[in-house]
C-alpha positions in Angstrom: 33.3 177.7 12.9 32.7 178.6 16.5 29.5 177.5 17.9 28.0 178.7 21.4 27.4 176.6 24.2 23.9 176.9 24.5 21.4 179.1 23.2 20.3 182.2 25.0 16.3 184.1 25.5 13.2 183.3 23.4 15.4 181.0 21.0 16.6 178.4 23.6 13.2 178.6 25.0 11.4 177.5 21.9 14.3 174.9 21.0 13.8 173.6 24.4 9.9 173.6 24.0 10.1 171.7 20.3 12.5 169.2 21.8 10.4 168.3 24.5 6.9 168.6 22.6 8.7 165.7 19.9 9.8 163.8 22.3 6.2 163.6 24.5 4.5 163.0 21.1 6.6 160.1 20.3 6.6 158.1 23.4 2.9 159.2 24.2 2.1 157.4 20.5 3.8 154.1 21.7 2.0 153.8 25.0 -1.1 154.8 23.6 -1.0 152.2 21.2 -1.3 149.9 24.0 -4.6 150.7 24.9 -5.7 150.5 21.3 -4.7 146.9 20.9 -7.9 145.3 21.7 -9.5 147.8 19.2 -7.3 147.3 16.5 -7.4 143.7 16.6 -10.5 143.3 16.9 -11.4 145.8 13.4 -8.6 144.0 11.8 -9.8 140.4 12.5 -6.3 139.8 14.4 -5.1 137.4 16.3 -4.4 139.0 20.1 -1.0 138.0 20.1 -0.5 138.7 16.6 -1.5 142.5 17.2 1.5 142.6 19.5 3.3 143.3 16.0 1.9 146.8 16.1 4.2 147.7 19.5 7.2 144.8 18.1 7.4 146.6 14.8 8.0 149.9 16.4 9.9 149.2 18.9 12.4 146.9 16.8 12.9 149.7 14.3 14.2 151.7 17.3 16.1 150.2 18.7 17.8 149.3 15.3 18.6 152.6 14.5 19.0 154.2 17.7 22.9 154.0 18.0 23.7 154.4 14.6 21.4 157.7 14.2 22.8 158.7 17.5 26.7 158.4 16.2 25.0 160.0 13.0 24.0 163.1 14.9 27.8 163.2 16.2 29.3 163.1 12.9 26.7 165.2 10.8 25.1 167.5 13.5 22.3 166.5 15.6 19.9 168.8 14.4 19.8 167.4 11.1 19.1 163.6 12.0 16.3 165.5 14.5 14.6 166.9 11.7 14.8 164.3 9.3 13.4 162.2 12.1 10.5 164.5 12.3 9.7 164.2 8.7 9.7 160.4 8.8 7.8 160.4 11.8 4.8 162.5 10.3 4.7 160.4 7.0 4.6 157.1 8.6 1.7 158.4 11.4 -0.2 159.3 8.0 0.5 155.6 6.4 -0.8 153.9 10.2 -3.8 156.4 9.6 -4.8 154.6 6.2 -3.8 151.2 7.3 -6.3 148.7 6.5 -4.2 145.5 7.6 -2.4 144.7 10.2 0.4 143.6 7.8 0.0 147.3 6.1 -0.1 148.7 9.7 2.9 146.9 11.0 5.1 148.1 7.8 4.1 151.7 8.9 4.8 151.2 12.6 8.1 150.0 11.6 8.8 153.5 9.7 7.1 155.1 12.1 10.0 153.3 14.6 12.4 154.9 12.2 11.5 158.1 12.6 11.1 158.1 16.5 14.8 156.5 17.1 15.9 159.8 15.0 14.3 162.1 17.3 15.1 159.8 20.8 18.6 159.1 19.5 19.8 162.9 19.4 17.2 164.1 22.4 19.8 164.6 25.1 22.8 165.4 23.2 20.7 168.3 21.5 19.7 169.5 25.1 23.4 169.9 26.1 23.7 172.2 23.2 20.2 174.0 23.9 20.9 175.0 28.2 23.6 176.2 29.9 25.8 174.0 32.1 24.4 175.4 35.2 20.8 174.1 34.1 21.5 171.0 32.6 20.4 169.2 35.7 17.2 170.4 36.2 16.6 170.1 32.2 17.4 166.7 32.5 15.1 166.2 35.0 12.2 167.8 32.9 12.9 165.5 30.2 13.1 162.5 32.0 9.6 163.9 33.3 8.3 164.1 29.9 9.0 160.6 29.1 7.9 159.3 32.1 4.2 161.3 32.2 3.9 160.4 28.3 4.6 156.7 28.6 2.1 156.6 31.4 -0.6 159.4 30.5 -0.7 157.4 26.7 -3.4 154.9 28.1 -5.5 157.5 29.4 -4.9 159.7 26.3 -6.0 156.4 23.8 -9.3 156.0 26.2 -10.3 159.6 25.1 -9.8 159.7 21.7 -11.0 155.8 21.2 -14.3 157.6 23.0 -15.1 159.6 20.1 -13.3 158.3 17.1 -11.7 155.1 15.8 -8.6 154.0 16.8 -6.3 155.5 13.2 -7.0 158.8 14.8 -4.5 158.0 17.6 -1.8 158.3 14.4 -3.4 160.8 12.4 -3.1 163.7 14.9 0.4 162.7 15.3 0.7 164.8 11.9 0.1 168.3 12.9 2.0 168.1 15.9 5.3 167.1 14.0 4.5 170.1 11.3 4.6 172.3 14.2 7.8 170.8 15.8 9.3 171.1 12.2 9.1 174.7 11.6 9.5 175.7 15.0 12.8 173.5 15.2 14.1 174.2 11.9 14.3 178.4 13.1 15.6 177.3 16.6 17.4 174.3 16.7 21.2 174.8 17.5 23.9 173.8 14.6 26.5 171.7 17.0 30.0 170.8 16.6 30.7 167.6 14.2 33.6 165.1 15.2 36.2 164.8 12.9 35.9 161.1 12.0 33.8 159.7 8.9 30.9 157.7 9.6 31.3 153.6 9.5 28.6 152.1 7.7 29.9 148.9 8.2 29.8 149.2 12.3 26.0 150.9 12.0 24.7 147.6 9.6 26.5 145.1 12.4 25.0 147.4 15.2 21.9 147.3 13.7 22.1 143.2 13.5 23.4 142.7 16.6 20.5 144.6 18.8 17.5 143.7 16.0 18.6 139.8 15.8 18.3 139.8 19.5 15.3 141.9 20.2 14.0 139.3 17.4 14.8 136.3 19.1 12.7 137.9 22.2 9.8 138.4 19.7 9.6 134.8 18.5 9.9 133.3 21.9 6.9 135.7 22.7 5.1 134.6 19.1 5.7 130.9 19.9 7.6 130.4 16.3 9.3 127.0 16.2 12.4 125.7 18.2 14.5 125.8 15.3 13.5 129.1 14.2 13.8 130.3 17.8 17.3 129.0 17.6 18.4 130.4 14.6 17.7 133.7 15.5 19.5 133.1 18.8 22.6 131.9 16.8 22.1 134.8 14.0 22.1 137.2 17.5 25.3 135.8 19.1 27.4 136.2 16.0 26.4 139.6 14.9 27.1 140.7 18.6 30.7 139.0 18.3 31.2 140.3 14.9 30.1 143.7 16.4 32.6 143.3 19.6 35.3 142.5 17.3 35.2 145.3 14.8 34.9 147.9 17.8 37.4 146.7 19.7 40.0 149.2 18.6 37.5 152.1 18.7 37.8 154.7 21.1 34.3 156.0 20.5 32.3 152.9 19.3 28.7 153.2 18.4 27.7 150.5 21.2 29.3 152.5 24.1 31.6 149.8 25.7 33.6 152.1 26.7 30.9 153.9 29.1 29.3 150.6 29.9 32.6 148.8 31.2 32.2 152.0 34.2 30.0 150.6 37.2 28.1 153.7 37.4 26.9 153.9 34.3 26.8 150.0 33.4 24.5 149.6 36.5 22.2 152.3 35.6 21.4 151.3 32.3 20.8 147.8 33.9 18.1 149.6 36.6 16.9 151.3 33.7 15.9 147.9 31.4 14.1 146.6 34.7 11.8 149.2 35.6 10.6 149.9 31.7 10.2 145.8 31.1 8.1 146.1 34.2 5.7 149.1 32.9 5.4 147.8 29.7 4.3 144.3 30.9 1.7 146.3 32.8 0.7 149.2 30.4 0.7 146.3 27.9 -1.5 143.3 29.9 -3.5 145.8 32.1 -5.9 146.6 29.2 -6.7 143.0 28.1 -7.1 142.6 31.8 -9.6 145.4 31.9 -11.3 144.8 28.5 -11.3 140.8 28.6 -11.6 140.2 31.9 -13.5 142.8 33.7 -16.2 144.0 30.4 -14.4 148.0 30.7 -15.1 150.2 28.2 -12.4 151.9 26.6 -13.2 155.0 28.2 -13.4 153.4 31.3 -10.0 152.3 30.6 -8.6 155.7 30.2 -10.4 156.7 33.4 -8.9 154.0 35.8 -5.6 154.7 34.4 -5.7 158.0 35.2 -4.1 158.2 38.4 -0.8 156.7 37.6 0.4 159.6 35.5 -1.3 161.8 37.8 0.6 161.0 40.4 3.9 160.4 38.6 3.4 164.3 37.7 3.6 164.9 41.0 6.1 162.7 42.3 9.0 163.3 39.4 9.4 166.8 40.0 9.9 166.0 43.9 12.3 163.4 43.0 14.4 165.9 40.7 14.9 168.4 43.7 15.7 165.3 45.7 18.3 164.2 43.5 20.6 167.0 43.9 20.5 166.2 48.0 20.0 161.9 48.1 22.3 159.5 46.3 19.9 158.3 43.3 20.8 154.6 44.3 18.5 155.2 47.2 15.7 157.3 45.1 15.2 154.6 42.3 15.4 151.7 44.6 12.7 153.5 47.0 10.7 154.1 43.8 11.2 150.9 42.2 10.1 149.0 45.8 6.9 151.2 45.7 6.2 150.3 41.7 6.7 146.5 43.1 3.9 146.7 45.7 1.6 148.5 43.4 1.9 145.8 41.0 1.5 143.2 43.5 -1.6 145.0 44.4 -2.6 145.3 40.4 -2.4 141.7 40.3 -4.1 140.5 43.3 -7.3 142.9 42.3 -11.0 141.7 43.5 -13.2 139.6 41.1 -15.5 142.6 40.8 -13.1 145.9 41.2 -14.6 149.1 41.7 -12.8 151.8 40.4 -11.3 153.0 43.9 -9.5 149.4 44.0 -8.2 150.6 40.7 -7.2 153.7 41.4 -5.1 153.7 44.6 -3.2 150.6 42.8 -2.4 152.6 39.9 -1.1 155.9 42.0 1.0 154.2 44.0 2.5 152.4 40.7 2.9 156.4 39.7 4.8 157.4 42.9 7.1 154.7 42.7 8.0 155.1 39.0 8.1 158.9 39.5 10.9 158.9 42.1 13.0 156.1 39.9 13.0 158.1 36.2 14.1 161.2 36.9 17.2 160.3 39.4 17.8 157.5 37.1 18.2 159.4 33.5 20.4 162.0 36.0 22.8 159.5 37.4 23.3 158.6 33.4 24.1 161.5 32.2 26.3 162.6 35.2 28.2 159.3 34.8 29.2 159.8 31.1 31.7 162.5 29.9 30.3 165.7 27.9 32.1 164.9 24.6 29.8 161.1 24.8 26.8 162.9 24.6 25.2 161.0 21.5 26.2 157.7 22.7 24.9 158.7 26.2 21.5 159.9 23.9 21.0 156.7 22.2 21.9 154.4 25.3 19.2 156.1 27.3 16.6 155.5 24.6 18.3 151.8 24.2 17.6 150.6 27.3 14.2 152.1 27.9 13.3 150.6 24.7 15.3 147.3 25.0 13.5 146.8 28.8 10.2 147.6 27.3 10.7 145.0 24.3 11.2 142.5 26.6 8.3 143.4 28.6 5.9 143.0 25.3 7.5 139.9 24.5 6.8 138.3 27.6 3.1 139.8 27.6 2.7 138.2 24.1 3.8 134.6 25.4 1.5 134.4 28.5 -1.4 135.5 26.4 -0.6 133.1 23.9 0.1 130.1 26.3 -2.5 131.4 29.2 -5.6 133.6 27.4 -7.2 133.1 30.4 -5.2 134.5 33.0 -2.2 135.7 31.1 -2.5 139.1 31.6 -3.2 138.5 35.6 0.5 136.8 35.6 1.9 139.2 33.5 1.4 142.3 36.2 2.9 139.7 39.0 5.6 138.9 36.6 6.2 142.9 36.1 6.6 143.4 39.8 9.4 141.0 39.9 11.2 143.0 37.0 10.5 146.3 39.7 11.7 144.6 42.6 15.1 143.2 40.2 15.2 147.0 39.4 15.4 147.9 43.2 18.3 145.8 44.2 20.4 146.4 40.9 19.8 150.1 41.8 21.0 149.2 45.5 24.9 148.2 44.1 25.1 151.9 43.3 25.1 152.9 46.8 28.7 154.3 46.5 27.9 156.9 43.4 28.6 160.5 44.0 26.1 163.1 44.5 26.9 165.7 42.0 25.9 168.7 40.3 26.7 168.8 36.5 
C-alpha cells in the first residue's frame, strides 16, 4: 500500500491540532499536579515527601513505556499506538479523580503514565507524517513550544482550578479533552508505513526494566530507603542495562537508540535536554512548597505569581524558533540556559517577605531563558537523526525530558526530607546548577551545522 508522505488541506490541520492538543494536555496534567501536591497531601493526610509518589508513579510509567511503545508504533503503526494511549489516559484520569487514598491515586497515576507514554512516544513520528518536509522545521518548533508552555502553564492552571474546586477536578477535566482528541484523531490521523520486522518483546521488557530500575534507584535515594535497598536497586539497574546492551549489540535499530546516541550531535543534545528539564522540574516542584509553606500563599496566589514564567516563555519560544534557522542551536540553547540559571539563582535568594513584583520578574527571567532553549534544542535533536528513525527520535526526545524531570523530582524529595525548613529554597539553587551544566554541554555542540530539515 502506497501511503502519502504528508496530509493535505483541512485533514492536515485537524490531525496536527489533535496531536498538539493531546500533547499539551498530557504535559499540562503532569506540571499542574505539582501545584496540587500540598493540597493532595493535606486532603489524603500524607507526608509531603511521600506525596511526591503522585509525580514519581506517573513519570516512572512514562519512562518505562516510552521507548517500547515508540518501537511498537514503528512496527504496528503510530496511529494505533497514539489512539490507544488516549483511551488509557482518559480512563486513568477518571480513576485519579475518584481516588480517596494516596495509594489509589499513585496506582491510577501509574496507569495514566502508561497512556501518556503512548501519546508522547509517537508524537514526533506522527508529525513527520502529517506535515510536508518543507514545513517540518516550523512544526517542530510549534511542538516544542506546546511542551514548554504546557510545562510552565500547569502551575497557573492548577492554581485557577484549585481556587474554584478541589484537586480531583484537575484530573476529571482531562476526560472530555481525551474524548474530543480521540474522535478527531480517529477521523484524521494518517496511516503510516510499518517496519518489516517483528516486535521483540524480550527487548521491550529488558528496556523497560533497565530504565525503570534506574529511575527507581533515584526514587529510593529521594525517599530515603535503606542503604541496602538502594544498593540492591542500583545493582539490579546496572545488571538490567548490561543485559540490554548485550541483547542490542547486533541490532541495526535498537529500542534504546544507541546508534543515534553514539553521534556527538544527538548525544550532546539529549544530555542538554536532561539537564534543562531536571532544572525545570526541581524549580516547579519546589516553588509551590516554598510559596505555600514558606510564605503562606494560597493556591490562587501561587498560580498568580507563576504566570510570568509561561507568559514570557510563550513570547520567547517562537522568536527562538525563527532564529534557529540562522543561529547555531548551541549558542541559542546556551544563552537560554544561562538566562534560566540567573533567574533560578534570583528565585533562590528571595527576600523574607517578597512582594508579587519580587517574584514576578524572577519568574519572567526563567521563562525567557527556557523559551530560548527549548525550541532550538528539539529542532537540533530531530535534524541530527535520519527520518527512518523517527520513532526512536520521538521516544528519545520524551525519554530525555522525563528522565531529567525524574532526577529533579527525586532531588526535591531528598532535600524536603533532609531539610524540611530550607529544602525548597536549596532545591531551586541546585536547579540553577543543572541549568548551568546544560549551558556548558550545549556549547560543546558549537560545530554542528545550521540546516533546514
